[in-house]
Every structure is written in structure tokens, then in C-alpha cells.
N, C-alpha and C positions, 0 to 999 in steps of 0.2 A: 846742838846735838853733841853729846859726849858719850864715849864708851866708858862704862863704869863698872861692869861686872862681867866676869868670864869664868869658864870652867877649864880645868886642866885637860879635858878631853876634846878641846877644840870648839867648845861652845862659847858663844859671845852674846851678851845681852846689851842692848843700847837703849839709853833713855832719850826720848824725844819723838818728834813727829816721824812716822815711818816713811813718808814720801821723801823727805829730805834725807833720812837715814839710809834708805835703799840707794838713793842717788849717790851718796857719799861713800858708803862702805861695801856695796855689792856690785861686782863687775857684771858686764853683759853676759848672758847665757852661762851662768856659773852655778845655778841652783837646780837640784834634781826634783825636789818635792817641796811644795808649799802647802801647809795645813793651817787654816786660820778661821776665825770667826770674828768679823768686824762688828762694831756697834750697829744695831739694827734700826736706829732712828725712831725708837718707840718711847722715848722719854725715860729710859733707864737711868738711875741716879749713880753715874760714875763720879768719882771724886775730882777728876781733872778734865773731863770731856763733856761738852754740851750735846746731849743726845736728842736735841729737838730742832734739827735743821729743817728748812723748807724742803719740800720733796725734790724740787729741781736742783737745789743746792746740794742735797745729799747724794743725788745721782752724779752730779758733776764731780764731787769729791771722790765718789766710788771709782769713777773713770780715771781719776788721777792716780790713786794708789794701785788700782788694778793694772794701769799702764806700766807702772814701775815693776810690778810682779811679772808682767809679760816680758819686759826687757831682761829681767834677772833669770828667767826660766830657761833651762836648756831645751833644745828642740824636742827631745823625747821625754821632757819632764811632765809632772802631774801637779795640778793645782786643785786642792780639795777645799771648797768654800762652803762653810756652814753659815747660812743666813736664813732667818725665819721671820714670819710676820706675826700678827696678833689678831685678835677677834675684830679690832677696829681697823687694822691695816692688813687684811689677808693677802693682798696682792703684792706686798713689798718684795718677797724673794723672787717673784716672777718679773717684777719691774727691773730688779738688779740683773737677773740672768738674761732678760731680753736686751738690756743695754750692752752687757759684755759680749753676748753672742751676736746680737743684731748689728752691732757696729764692727764686728770682725776682730775684736780683741782676742777672743778665745773661741774654740770649738767646744760644745757640750758633748763629752764622750759618754758619761754615765750620770744618772741621778740616783743617789743612795737615800733610802728612807731610814732615818735614825729613829727607831722606836724607843721612847723613854718609859712607856708603861703600856701594858696590854692585858686584857682579860683572856684567860686561857682555860679550856676545859681540863678537868682532872680525870684520872682513871675511874674515879667513883661516879662520874656523871655530873658533877657540879662545876662551877666556874670559880677561878681564883685570879685576883688581880695581882700582877707582878710589876715591879718597878714603881716609879714615883712621877706624879704630875702636879702642877699647880692647880688646885680646885677653883672653880668659879661658881658663882650663884647666879644662874641664868635660866630663863624659860625659852631662850632662843638658840643658845649655842651649846655645843658639846665641849667637854674638857679637851684641851689640846695635848695630845700624847706623842706627837712626833715632830721632827724638824727635817727639812731636806739638807742633804750635803751634795753639792754639785761638783762632779769631777770634770774639770776643765783642762784642756790641752791645747797646744798650738795648732796641731793639724788634725786632731781626732784619730790619730793612728798609734798612739802610745801603747806599747805592749805591757801587759800586767802579769803579776804572779798570782793568779786567781786562787790557786790551791794553797797559797801561804796562809790564807784565812778560811780554808775549806772546812767542810764538815763531813763526818762519816755517812755512808749510805745507810738508810733505814732498812732497805731491802738488799741484803748482801748478794743476792743472785744477780743484781745489776752490775756487779764488779766484773763478772765473767761475760755478761750479756753484751756490754758496750765496749767496743774496741778501744775507745779513747781513754779508758781508765788505766791502761797499762798494768792492770792487776792491783791497782792501789785503792784502798778503801777511803777515798776522799773525793769530794765533788765541790763544785763552786757553791759558795754560800748564797749567791744571788745579791740583789740590791736592797734587801730589807734586813737591817741589823738591829737586833734588840740589845741595847746597851743602857742599862739603867744607871742612874746616879747612885752612888753609895749613900747609905743612910747616915745622916749627920745629927748630932745632938745640940751643937752650938754653932749657928751659922757664922757669927763673927770670927770664930776661931777656926772652924773646919772648912769654911768656904768664904773667905773674906773678899769676895768679888761678886758683883751682882749678876754676872752672866758668864758662866764657864761651861765648857763641854768636858765630859769625862776623859781622863787620860787614855782609857781603852779605845775610845773613838779615834783619837789621833793615831794610836798604835796600829789599828786595823788599816787605816788609810795608808800609812807608811809601808806596812807589810804587803798590802795589795799592790802598791807600785813596784815593790821588790827591794829587799834590803841588801846593801853592800857596805863594806867597811868604809869605803871612800864616798858614801852618799852624803850630799849636802842638803840639809833641810832648813827651811825658813818659816817663821811666823811673824808677819808684820804687826800683829795685835796680840802680843804674848800674854798679857794679863799676869796671872799668878803662876804661869809656867807649865801648864798641863801638857802642851805640845813638846816642850823641852824635855819633860820627864819621859814622855813617850819615846822620843828620839834616843834618850839615854838607855832606856830599856831595850830598844831595838838594836843598840850597838852601832849607830851610825857614826860616821867620822867627824862631821862638822854640823853645827847648828847655829843659826843666826836669828836672834829675836829682837823685836822692837816693842816698846810701849811708852806712851807719853807720861805715864804715872810711875814715878820712882818708888813709891810705896808698894805698888803691886810687884815690881821687880825685886824688891827686898824680900817679899814673901816667896817669890820664885826661887831666889838663891837659897833661902832657908829650907825650902822643900827639897832642893837638890842636895844640900848638905845633909839633911836628915836621912836621905836615901843612900848616903855614903858616896856621892859623887862630889869630889873635891871642888870647891869654888874659891876663887881669889877675887878680891875686891880692889878696884883702883879708882 
């Protein structure tokens, strides 16, 4: 494990195995927010990671890295875990969450439904598809248009800044009707978030990673927990850096990222530099 990339804003990227990296670089109870999406064990073609472990081996590995996340997380911290299944492995995310909660590693405080694509009615009475999904050719299955994001905490009592990602009231009379509004035109967004991927024209250039989540998804997770300048955010599976970009946009004080693939981290550094966040390499 070597530390090879950092930003001048207190962001550090480490190349190598995240289990060893967290043990070496991250003190106990020092991280406020973890936002990550680990490999799903669905045979995705990463360049440096074998995504085809036996089911019991995958869960044992999950237990190891999640145990390190627990050690690093502050008592009032939040762990946002994006993990999804497939048509062939629909129970995968529930096997993971059953392991983490069933063995007492974390409490499941919220389940967020990340909607990537949805058919919505228009004012004219027709319907329009918004967002993007990977189409399938099947007479049995529907196109998969959402993924779960599990909000895990140590005790299930972590307070959130719900209105930081709130939405305006459709019926403005509710502002005065409900005392809890304090006269503000904003209410809780709820646990269903429509966050589509941006349209890309060249995958190799625009999204050079086989499994990413949008920067906006990580941003909303961080804002929901509550943004402070001294906030410490971590992503054990940084990939090409979308969670780091989200942290920079939110103005958090420190970010720690790990990835086994140095090429992905190079892309992450380039993305940070292109957004005018200075990056130094060592």
C-alpha cells in the first residue's frame, strides 16, 4: 500500500487494498461519512479485480472491509452503501445487508431507492421516459431502473439534515397548515431519489470505469448527513473519483479514498484537476 495522490484541500487517495489501507491510514472513530459502491460480484470486467468470487467468499470479504469501515466510523457517522443485484442474482444486495445488520456490524437506519430511469406522465396526458437504463432482451424480466442505497449507522440514531436535500411544497397552503415547517417552503425529499446518469457519447473517454454512480448521488448522501467544513469523508472503493468530486463540491474538510487500480485513480486526479481543485502527485 502506498500513498500516491493527494489534493491541497486535505484529500488523499491511496492505491492498494482498502482493508489494509484503512487499517494503516485511518484511525479509529475518525470518519464522519462513508459513501461507497463496492464490486457487486456479478462478473463485471474491472481491470485489476476479479469480480467472480464464490458467494460465501464474497460475503466473507464484505465482512472484512465493512468491519474496517465500522472501526473508522464516528459514533454519529453515516455509511451510505450502494450495492445492487442483477437479473440472475436479485438477492445479492439483501444478502449483503442481512450479513451487515444480522451480525450486528451496523444498524439499517434508512433505505434509499436510487431511480436511474422512470416513465412519467406529461401535462398533455402522454408518458415520457426520463433517465437511462441498460436495456435487456427478455420475455421474463423488466428493465432494471433502480438500485438501493443502504444508510447504515452504528446505533440507528444518527441525526440527519433532511431539509438540506429538501424540495418545495407543491401545495403552498401546507406551509402555514403544518407547524413543523417554521414557515419554510421546503420539505423532506423522502427515500426515493431520481438521479439519472449524464448522457455520454464515448464511454471509454467519458466514463472509463465499468460501474460508477453519479457524483450527484454521493453529493445528496453527504448533504443528508450534514455538511461541515471539518467533515471527514471516506470511500474505500474510489474508482474514478465521483465521491471525491462530490466531497469537493460540498466543501468538506477531508477526504480519504482507496482503490486497487492506479489507472482509475489517475483518472480521478485528472477529473479533480479539470474541476480546478489542485492535485499534487507523489
